[in-house]
N, C-alpha and C positions, 0 to 999 in steps of 0.2 A: 213683679214682669219687668223685664228689661226693654231698652228700645227693639234689639232684634228679636225678642220673643214677640215683641206687639209685630212687627216687620215681616215674620215669619208666619203669624197668625192671617195677617193681611192677604199674604201672598196664596195661602189654601186657599183663604174665603174665595178670589179674585177666581183662584183655577177651578173652583167647586161651579161659580156661577157661569162661567166661558164652560163648562164642560156641559151645565143644564141647557145653555142658549143651544151649545151646538146639536143637541139630542132633540130640541124642538123643531130648530131647522131642520135635523133629518125626518122626523116625524111630518114635517110640513110638505114634504114632496110627495106627491102625488101620482098615480098611476094612472096614464092615460086611458080615457075614454075609448069607448067602441068605436063612435065615431072619429077620435083623431088618429084611430090608429089606419081606418081605413082611409083616411084622408094622407096619409107618410104612404099605404100604402100604395096608393094612387098616383101619389109622385114620382115612388120612384119606376114604378112601370112606366108612367111618362116619358122619365126621364131614359131609361132603357129602351125606351121605342125609338124617340129623337136620336138618340146615338144610333142605333142599329140604321134608322134612314140616312143619318149621314154617312155610315160604311156603306151601306148601297149606292149612294149617290158616288161619295171618291172612288169607289172601287169603278164605276161604269166610267166616269171621267178618266182614270189612270188607264182603262183596257183601251177606250176609243183614243188616247194620243197613243199608246202604244201601236195598236192598227195603223195611224197617221205616220209616226215614226219605224215600223219595223222595216222597213226595206231601208234604213238610214247608211247601215256597213255594208250593202250592196251598192248605192249611189255613191258612198263617197270613193269605193275602189274604184266603182266604173268611171269617173271624172277623169282620172289620168289619160283612159283609154280615148275619151272624148278628146279630149287638149291633142293627143296623138292624130285622130282625122282631121282636127281643125290644120296641124300642122304640114301634117301630109298632104293635105287638099291646098294649099297654099303653094306647095313646092310643084305638086302637080301642075296650075295653073301657071306656074312658069314654063315646063314644057309644053309642046306642040300638039302633045296625042288628046283629041277632044272624048276618044271614047273611052279611054282610062280619066278621064277629068269627068267624065256624063256615069259614069258606073262608081267613082269612089263618091260622088256627091250623092247618087241617090241613095247609098248603103249609110252613108252619114246624115241625111234629111232621115231616114228611116228609125235610123240610131237616137235621133235626137226627140224626132215625136213620139216612141215609145218611151223613153224619159221622161216627157214632158205628162205624156198620160198618167205617168207614177205619181205624180205629183211635182217633179224638177223643174222649177225654174231659174232661170240665169238671170243673176241680179245688173241691173244696167249701168254700165259705168261710163263715161265721158267725158273728155278732154274741156276742163274748165267746171267741171260739178266742183261743190263743195267739202273738202273730206272731213267725211265722220267716223268718228273712233267707233263707234259704234256698228258700223257696218262694212268699213274699210280696213284692211290692215297694211297700214306704211310702212314699205319696205327699205326706202331710201328717202332722201331728199335731194333739190338740186337746183343752183341758183336758177328763180324763173326767168322765162325768155323773154317776159312781158310784166308791167306790176301789177295787172288782169289778175294774171294767175298767182300770185302768191296767196299762200295757203289753199291753194286749189289744186286740183289732182291733173298731174303733168301727162301722165300715161299711165292704162293701165298692163301690168306685166302678165298679171294671168287672172281669168276670169271665178267671178264666184259666184256661187247657187245654193237656192235656195231647196229646203222639202219642205212642202207646205207653210207653214209662218217660219220655220225653221231656218237659221242660216247652218248651210253646213259644211261651206267654204267660203270665207272671206274673200271680195276679192282684192290681190298683192298691187298698191298702188306706189307710183313714185307723184312726191309732194313738191312743187313751188315754194321755195324758202323766198 
């Protein structure tokens, strides 16, 4: 026998041994017992139940959020009307006709109170407040009249509003440089 024949015989023997080892490993795989199957099914059931509970909680949370902000589109479209009321009241105050002023003031107050009852609140912005990009929208920067007002709000051009906890219109402000 040549060396090549010996190598081939050894390879054949190795292959046969590997096949026997694989067969013995396949035989060793046992089927799960009834208790193990029951445990697997219980685990699947618990996971499915937990997933369903999470689904119920999530949909309830989403429904509550929807009810809170369902009127957001309507409120957003009413905000310019509210701004017009305030500008109109400012102009009527310049005129000496007190009955017109009183009538407009009553209508404006009723309009504001109705929107407040529905969850709309005004974001309070005053001169000298610190500018916060999370709450305010800067429309321009001007030189600060004093050193105290650098980086602070100089003027509020347009009021901002919240519906519940969500800001639906950011207050537009002028910042001092």
